[in-house]
C-alpha positions in Angstrom: 8.5 -10.2 4.9 8.0 -6.8 3.3 6.3 -8.3 0.3 4.6 -5.8 -2.1 1.0 -6.5 -2.6 -2.3 -5.7 -4.5 -5.1 -4.4 -2.4 -8.8 -3.8 -3.1 -9.7 -0.1 -3.1 -11.8 1.0 -0.1 -12.3 4.2 1.8 -9.5 3.8 4.4 -7.0 2.4 2.0 -5.0 5.6 1.3 -3.8 5.5 4.8 -2.3 2.0 4.2 -1.5 1.4 0.6 0.0 4.1 -1.6 -0.4 2.9 -5.2 3.0 2.6 -6.7 4.9 3.3 -3.5 4.2 0.2 -1.3 1.8 -1.8 -3.4 -0.9 -1.5 -6.0 -4.6 -0.8 -5.6 -7.3 -2.2 -7.8 -10.9 -1.5 -8.2 -12.3 -4.3 -10.3 -11.3 -7.7 -11.7 -9.5 -6.2 -14.7 -7.3 -3.8 -12.6 -6.7 -6.8 -10.2 -5.3 -8.8 -13.2 -3.2 -5.8 -14.2 -1.8 -5.5 -10.7 -0.9 -9.3 -10.5 0.5 -9.3 -14.0 2.7 -6.2 -13.2 4.0 -7.8 -10.0 4.8 -11.1 -11.5 6.2 -9.9 -14.9 7.1 -6.2 -15.0 8.2 -5.3 -11.5 11.8 -4.3 -12.0 14.3 -5.1 -9.2 14.7 -1.5 -8.1 10.9 -0.9 -7.7 10.6 -4.2 -5.9 13.3 -3.2 -3.4 11.6 0.2 -3.0 8.1 -1.4 -2.3 9.6 -4.0 0.1 11.4 -1.2 2.0 8.2 0.8 2.3 6.2 -2.2 3.6 8.9 -3.0 6.1 8.9 0.6 7.3 5.1 0.6 7.7 5.3 -2.7 9.6 7.9 -1.3 12.0 5.5 1.4 13.2 2.7 -1.0 13.6 -1.1 -0.3 13.5 -1.3 1.8 16.5 1.5 4.3 15.5 0.1 4.4 11.9 -3.3 5.2 13.4 -1.8 8.1 15.4 0.3 9.4 12.5 -2.2 9.1 9.6 -5.9 8.3 10.5 -6.3 10.3 13.7 -5.1 13.6 12.2 -7.5 13.1 9.3 -10.4 12.5 11.7 -9.4 15.5 13.7 -9.4 17.6 10.5 -12.9 16.7 9.5 -14.5 16.8 12.9 
């Protein structure tokens, strides 16, 4: 549905979630609370539309295309 979200930080995350562009990233319970609070109380309509559009665009490409466009080039770069 293109719903913006909060995601736990982990090594592969930057390929999927760009903090402030298509969701929010948290590292601990306090930052999770901050993310949820922001999404429920402080997310302005323009920002919400931007995030929803970014999530929809990500979903249109699907996992395989995202892998080819983002993760695979990074793996090739470091190998």
